[in-house]
C-alpha positions in Angstrom: 101.2 126.7 -4.4 100.6 126.3 -0.7 103.7 125.3 1.3 103.7 123.6 4.7 106.1 121.6 6.8 104.0 118.4 7.1 100.9 117.1 5.3 99.1 114.4 7.2 96.7 112.3 5.2 94.1 111.0 7.6 92.6 113.0 10.5 91.6 110.1 12.8 93.3 109.3 16.1 96.8 108.9 14.8 96.8 111.7 12.3 95.2 114.2 14.7 97.4 113.3 17.7 100.5 113.7 15.6 99.3 116.9 13.9 98.4 118.5 17.2 101.8 117.6 18.7 103.7 118.9 15.7 101.7 122.1 15.7 102.3 122.6 19.4 106.0 122.3 18.7 106.0 125.0 16.0 105.6 123.1 12.7 103.2 124.2 10.0 100.8 121.2 9.6 98.0 120.4 7.2 95.6 117.5 8.1 93.5 116.1 5.3 90.4 114.0 6.4 88.1 112.2 4.0 85.0 112.3 6.2 83.0 115.2 7.4 81.7 113.3 10.4 83.3 110.2 12.1 81.2 107.0 12.4 81.1 104.3 15.1 83.3 101.5 13.8 82.8 99.4 17.0 86.4 99.2 17.9 89.3 101.3 19.1 87.9 102.3 22.5 90.4 100.7 25.0 93.9 102.2 25.3 96.4 100.1 27.2 98.5 101.7 30.0 101.5 101.9 27.8 99.4 103.7 25.2 98.2 106.2 27.8 101.8 107.0 28.7 102.3 107.8 25.0 99.2 110.0 24.9 100.6 111.9 27.8 103.9 112.5 26.0 102.0 113.7 22.9 100.1 116.3 25.1 96.6 115.0 24.3 95.8 112.9 27.4 94.1 115.7 29.4 91.8 116.5 26.5 90.8 112.8 26.2 90.0 112.7 30.0 88.1 115.9 29.8 85.9 114.6 27.0 84.9 111.6 29.1 87.8 109.3 29.2 87.3 106.6 31.8 90.1 104.7 33.6 89.8 101.0 34.6 91.6 99.7 37.7 91.0 96.0 37.9 91.1 93.0 35.5 89.6 89.6 36.3 89.8 86.7 34.0 86.4 85.0 34.8 86.5 81.8 32.9 84.7 78.4 32.5 87.9 76.7 33.9 87.9 78.6 37.2 85.4 79.2 40.0 84.4 82.8 40.1 86.0 83.2 43.6 89.3 81.7 42.4 89.3 84.1 39.4 88.6 87.0 41.7 91.5 86.0 43.9 93.8 86.5 41.0 92.7 90.1 40.3 95.2 92.1 38.4 95.6 95.8 39.5 95.9 97.2 36.0 96.2 100.8 37.3 99.7 99.9 38.7 101.3 98.1 35.7 102.9 101.0 34.0 104.8 103.8 35.8 103.1 107.1 35.4 99.9 105.6 33.8 96.7 105.3 35.8 95.5 102.3 34.0 93.7 101.6 30.7 91.6 104.5 29.3 88.2 103.8 27.7 86.4 106.3 25.5 84.0 106.0 22.5 86.1 106.0 19.3 84.0 108.8 17.7 84.4 111.0 20.7 88.1 110.3 20.8 88.5 111.3 17.1 86.4 114.4 17.5 88.4 115.4 20.6 91.8 114.9 18.9 91.0 116.6 15.6 89.6 119.6 17.5 92.7 119.7 19.7 94.9 119.6 16.5 93.0 122.6 15.1 93.2 124.5 18.4 97.0 123.8 18.5 97.4 125.5 15.1 97.1 122.7 12.6 95.1 123.5 9.5 92.4 120.8 9.2 90.6 120.2 5.8 87.7 117.7 5.9 85.6 116.3 3.0 88.7 115.6 0.9 87.6 113.1 -1.8 91.0 112.3 -3.4 94.6 112.7 -2.4 97.5 112.1 -4.8 101.0 112.0 -3.3 104.4 112.5 -4.8 107.2 111.1 -2.7 110.9 112.1 -2.9 113.1 114.9 -1.8 110.5 117.5 -2.7 107.2 115.9 -1.6 103.9 117.2 -3.0 100.2 116.4 -2.4 97.4 117.1 -4.9 94.0 117.5 -3.1 90.6 117.1 -4.7 87.7 118.3 -2.5 84.1 118.9 -3.4 84.8 122.3 -4.8 88.4 122.5 -5.9 91.7 120.9 -6.8 94.9 122.2 -5.2 98.5 121.4 -4.8 100.6 121.5 -1.6 104.3 121.4 -1.4 105.8 120.1 1.9 108.8 118.7 3.6 107.2 115.5 4.7 104.0 113.5 4.1 102.5 111.3 6.8 100.1 108.5 5.8 97.6 108.1 8.7 94.7 107.0 6.6 93.8 103.6 8.0 93.8 100.0 7.0 93.0 100.6 3.3 95.5 103.4 3.2 95.7 105.3 -0.2 99.1 106.6 0.7 100.4 103.0 1.2 98.9 101.9 -2.1 100.4 104.8 -4.0 103.8 103.9 -2.6 103.3 100.3 -3.8 103.8 98.8 -0.3 101.9 95.5 0.2 100.8 94.2 3.6 101.5 90.7 4.7 98.3 89.2 6.2 97.7 86.3 8.4 94.6 84.3 7.5 91.4 85.4 9.3 91.4 83.2 12.5 87.9 83.9 13.9 85.4 86.8 14.2 84.8 89.5 16.8 81.4 91.1 17.4 81.1 94.4 19.3 78.3 96.3 20.9 77.9 99.4 23.1 75.3 99.1 25.9 73.8 101.5 28.5 71.8 101.2 31.7 74.1 98.4 32.9 73.4 98.6 36.6 75.4 96.2 38.7 78.6 95.9 36.8 81.5 97.6 38.6 82.7 100.6 36.6 86.3 100.1 37.4 86.4 96.4 36.4 87.3 95.0 33.0 86.9 91.2 32.5 87.9 88.8 29.8 87.8 85.0 29.4 86.1 82.1 27.7 82.6 80.8 28.4 81.2 78.1 26.1 81.6 79.1 22.5 82.7 82.7 22.9 85.7 84.5 24.3 84.3 87.6 25.9 85.6 91.1 26.8 83.9 93.7 29.0 85.2 97.3 29.0 83.2 99.8 31.1 83.2 103.2 29.5 81.8 105.1 32.6 78.3 106.6 33.1 76.7 103.1 33.0 78.0 102.3 29.5 80.0 99.3 28.6 81.6 98.1 25.3 81.2 94.4 24.8 83.2 92.1 22.5 82.7 88.5 21.7 85.1 86.3 19.8 83.5 83.4 18.0 84.1 80.7 15.4 84.6 81.8 11.8 82.2 79.1 10.6 79.4 80.8 12.5 79.8 84.2 10.7 76.1 85.1 10.8 75.7 84.5 14.5 75.2 88.2 15.5 74.1 89.6 12.2 70.6 91.0 11.4 68.1 93.1 13.2 68.2 90.9 16.3 72.0 90.7 16.4 72.4 93.0 19.4 69.9 91.0 21.5 71.6 87.8 20.5 74.9 89.2 21.7 73.4 90.3 25.0 71.9 86.9 25.5 75.3 85.3 25.0 76.7 87.4 27.9 74.4 85.7 30.5 77.3 83.5 31.7 77.2 81.6 35.1 81.0 81.8 35.4 80.9 85.6 35.2 79.5 87.5 38.3 77.3 90.5 37.3 76.8 89.2 33.8 73.1 89.2 34.2 73.3 93.0 34.4 74.8 92.9 30.9 72.1 90.6 29.5 69.5 93.1 30.8 71.2 96.3 29.4 70.1 98.5 26.5 72.0 98.5 23.2 72.9 102.1 22.2 75.1 101.5 19.2 75.4 99.2 16.2 76.3 95.5 16.6 79.0 94.8 14.1 81.3 91.8 13.3 84.9 92.1 12.0 87.8 89.7 11.4 90.5 88.8 13.9 93.7 89.1 11.9 97.2 90.6 11.8 98.6 92.5 8.9 102.0 94.1 8.7 104.8 95.5 6.6 108.5 96.0 7.3 108.5 99.0 5.0 106.9 102.0 6.8 108.9 104.8 5.1 110.3 106.0 1.9 112.0 109.3 0.9 109.6 112.1 1.9 106.8 109.8 3.3 106.2 107.9 6.6 103.3 105.6 7.6 101.7 105.5 11.1 98.8 103.6 12.7 96.8 101.1 10.7 98.2 102.5 7.5 101.5 100.9 8.5 99.9 97.6 9.4 97.8 96.5 12.4 97.6 94.0 15.2 94.9 91.4 15.7 92.2 93.3 17.7 91.8 90.4 20.1 94.3 92.1 22.4 93.1 95.7 21.8 96.4 97.3 21.0 95.4 99.5 18.1 95.2 102.8 20.0 98.4 102.2 21.8 100.3 101.2 18.7 99.0 104.4 17.0 99.9 106.6 20.0 103.5 105.2 20.0 103.8 105.7 16.3 102.6 109.3 16.5 104.9 110.1 19.5 107.9 108.5 17.8 107.4 110.3 14.5 106.7 113.6 16.3 110.0 113.3 18.3 112.0 112.6 15.1 110.5 115.4 13.2 111.1 118.0 15.9 114.5 116.8 17.1 116.4 116.6 13.8 116.9 119.2 11.2 117.4 119.0 8.3 115.3 115.9 7.6 117.6 113.6 5.7 117.0 110.2 4.2 117.1 107.6 7.0 115.4 109.9 9.5 112.8 107.3 10.3 115.1 104.3 10.4 114.9 104.1 14.3 111.1 104.2 14.1 111.0 101.5 11.4 113.3 99.2 13.4 111.4 99.7 16.7 108.0 99.3 15.1 109.1 96.1 13.3 110.1 94.4 16.5 107.1 95.9 18.4 104.6 94.4 15.9 106.4 91.1 15.8 106.1 90.8 19.6 102.5 91.9 19.6 101.7 89.2 17.0 103.0 86.7 19.4 100.9 88.1 22.2 97.8 87.9 20.0 98.6 84.4 19.0 98.9 83.5 22.7 95.6 85.1 23.5 93.9 83.4 20.6 95.1 80.0 21.5 94.2 80.5 25.2 90.7 82.0 24.7 89.5 81.6 21.1 89.9 78.0 20.2 86.5 76.3 20.3 87.2 72.7 19.1 88.3 69.8 21.3 91.9 70.1 20.2 91.9 73.8 21.1 90.2 73.1 24.5 92.8 70.5 25.3 95.6 72.9 24.5 94.3 75.6 26.7 93.9 73.2 29.6 97.5 72.2 29.2 98.6 75.8 29.1 96.6 76.7 32.2 98.2 73.7 34.0 101.7 74.8 33.0 101.0 78.4 34.0 99.7 77.3 37.4 103.0 75.4 38.0 105.1 78.3 36.6 103.2 81.6 36.8 106.0 83.5 35.1 104.7 82.0 31.8 101.7 84.3 32.0 104.0 87.3 31.7 103.4 87.3 28.0 99.8 88.4 28.4 100.9 91.4 30.5 102.8 92.7 27.5 99.4 94.0 26.3 99.3 96.2 29.4 102.8 97.5 30.0 104.2 97.3 26.5 105.9 94.5 24.5 109.4 95.9 25.0 109.1 95.4 28.7 108.8 91.6 28.5 112.0 89.4 28.2 112.8 88.5 24.6 112.7 84.7 25.4 108.9 84.9 25.6 108.7 85.9 21.9 111.1 83.2 20.5 109.8 80.7 18.0 108.6 77.6 19.8 107.5 79.2 23.1 103.8 78.9 22.3 104.1 75.3 21.2 105.9 74.5 24.4 103.1 76.1 26.4 100.1 74.6 24.5 101.5 71.4 23.0 101.5 67.8 24.2 
């Protein structure tokens, strides 16, 4: 029977970042990845400044930049409720929001995955791809049974990490359910090229008509677009002409340079997915710990998935390499921190949804009231900045029950 220190189920961003860090610190690591090639899932391409700081701590930041990672420096909330020049006057310097982080990092998700899994292998982790079935045994003597295309094998280890995404097999085998908010609205995404005229250091987000839009330049003339839209209109960007429909929706008078987006060339799939939070307070049991989406995920409207995953990987890496022997309760600090982190990020997502992704008259009235109150008391907008410099860096009062109702209500 093969024996290693840590078996990581899932070789995506979180699993590979953690595996590489552990291998660099001297542990024997086995990474199991189901796919032989990663596919474009049209999300997970914007890492917040606080997530970039975590990537630096993990030792994978330089590899991401070398593979094409592109930093953004400015954020402008162009919006139907503001003249473009007024919105530009409130530009946020997002390259200066987190000490030691040069701003959000954008990189195609597939390229990021390929970079991190290669880095993990170079760091000494053993990477096995094309694994069809993984059965885990938790407890004081964890074991993993692996079924690949050609063989079945057993591995004994000291710890199992579930990093296998939203539909995590590890989580299901542990019998851990996710609590899920109802799907609130839908988000469509598209990668475009030849977008001449949009500044490459500028990200923009706001509401225009019946969509909430996000624009994230990837460098080299490429931009990832997202559009949040009403759940009742689920087929809006589906079909063979979905990409062209999405581009047409980005021709917005309130957004300077948006005509450059409307004329750009699609270079990836146009896909739609739900806007939803899912979480669990139980992220560990004896011999097993969950990270990334396997441990629950935040509503993608605020783009925190990569940063959450990097924090998870860094936290778990630190615990596994700073304490020996690994006793029950090792991951209690991680579980406590993650529980509060995800609670706060759910509040930030709810704030963003109510501010930008409410399309009926009641929702529009609420966002007008919120903007009026923020104009009188700008500190109320601090909640939105939690998505940039981390939820732990915003006072707890912004996350208390009732704060959002006070901001948006009559």
